[in-house]
C-alpha positions as CSV (number, residue, x, y, z in Angstrom):
1,M,53.1,120.6,84.0
2,N,56.9,120.5,83.5
3,S,58.1,123.8,85.1
4,R,61.8,123.2,84.2
5,P,63.7,126.7,84.4
6,K,64.4,128.1,80.8
7,H,68.3,127.0,79.6
8,T,70.7,129.9,79.1
9,P,73.4,129.1,76.8
10,I,77.2,129.5,78.8
11,R,79.8,130.9,76.7
12,T,83.6,131.3,78.2
13,C,85.8,134.9,78.0
14,V,88.7,133.8,76.0
15,V,91.1,135.8,77.8
16,C,90.1,135.2,81.7
17,R,88.4,131.8,81.0
18,E,85.5,133.5,83.1
19,K,82.0,131.0,82.5
20,S,79.2,133.4,82.3
21,G,76.2,133.6,80.3
22,K,76.2,134.4,76.5
23,R,74.0,138.0,76.8
24,T,76.6,139.3,79.2
25,L,79.7,138.8,76.4
26,T,80.2,140.2,73.6
27,R,81.1,138.1,70.6
28,V,83.4,139.2,68.3
29,V,83.3,137.7,65.0
30,Y,86.4,136.9,62.0
31,S,84.8,136.8,58.8
32,E,85.2,137.7,55.0
33,T,84.9,141.2,55.8
34,G,87.7,141.2,58.9
35,L,87.2,141.2,62.3
36,V,83.4,142.0,63.4
37,I,82.0,143.0,67.1
38,D,79.2,141.2,67.0
39,L,76.4,143.0,69.2
40,T,73.6,140.8,67.8
41,G,75.9,137.7,68.9
42,K,74.1,135.7,65.2
43,A,76.7,137.4,62.5
44,H,78.1,134.5,60.4
45,G,81.8,133.6,60.8
46,R,84.4,132.0,63.5
47,G,83.4,133.9,66.7
48,A,84.8,134.5,70.5
49,Y,83.7,136.1,72.8
50,L,84.8,138.6,75.6
51,C,83.7,140.0,79.1
52,D,83.2,143.4,79.8
53,N,86.4,143.4,81.9
54,P,88.3,146.2,80.1
55,D,91.4,144.4,80.7
56,C,90.0,141.5,79.1
57,W,89.9,143.5,75.9
58,Q,93.2,144.9,76.2
59,R,94.9,141.8,76.8
60,A,92.5,140.8,73.4
61,A,94.4,143.7,71.5
62,T,97.6,143.5,72.9
63,T,98.2,139.4,72.8
64,D,97.5,136.5,70.2
65,V,94.9,134.9,73.0
66,L,91.6,136.3,70.5
67,A,93.9,135.4,67.5
68,H,94.4,131.6,68.5
69,A,91.0,131.4,69.1
70,L,89.9,133.0,65.9
71,R,92.4,131.1,63.9
72,V,93.7,134.2,62.5
73,R,96.4,136.8,62.1
74,L,95.2,139.8,63.6
75,T,96.3,142.8,61.6
76,A,97.2,146.2,63.4
77,D,93.8,147.3,62.1
78,D,91.9,144.8,64.4
79,R,94.0,145.3,66.6
80,E,92.9,149.2,67.1
81,R,89.1,148.5,66.7
82,I,89.6,146.0,69.2
83,R,91.5,148.6,71.5
84,Q,88.7,151.2,70.4
85,R,85.7,149.3,71.9
86,V,87.5,149.3,75.5
87,V,84.8,149.7,78.2
């Protein structure tokens, strides 16, 4: 019997660069419909991960860190959607 521990996917917060398990981070996706906060982790489109630190969410809304990771230009509506999500 092989008793290896189950693999846990690791992702990195695009703002603070801390690594954590995929389930502990929140995925933000940019698709044809615009910016979506993907709670399932399975939405189609280019995604980036943010940790639950409110400072990371605030920085994602005010700087171009998230826009660079998603390879898009964030609109004012996109930035407002991120600000509303601040924990």
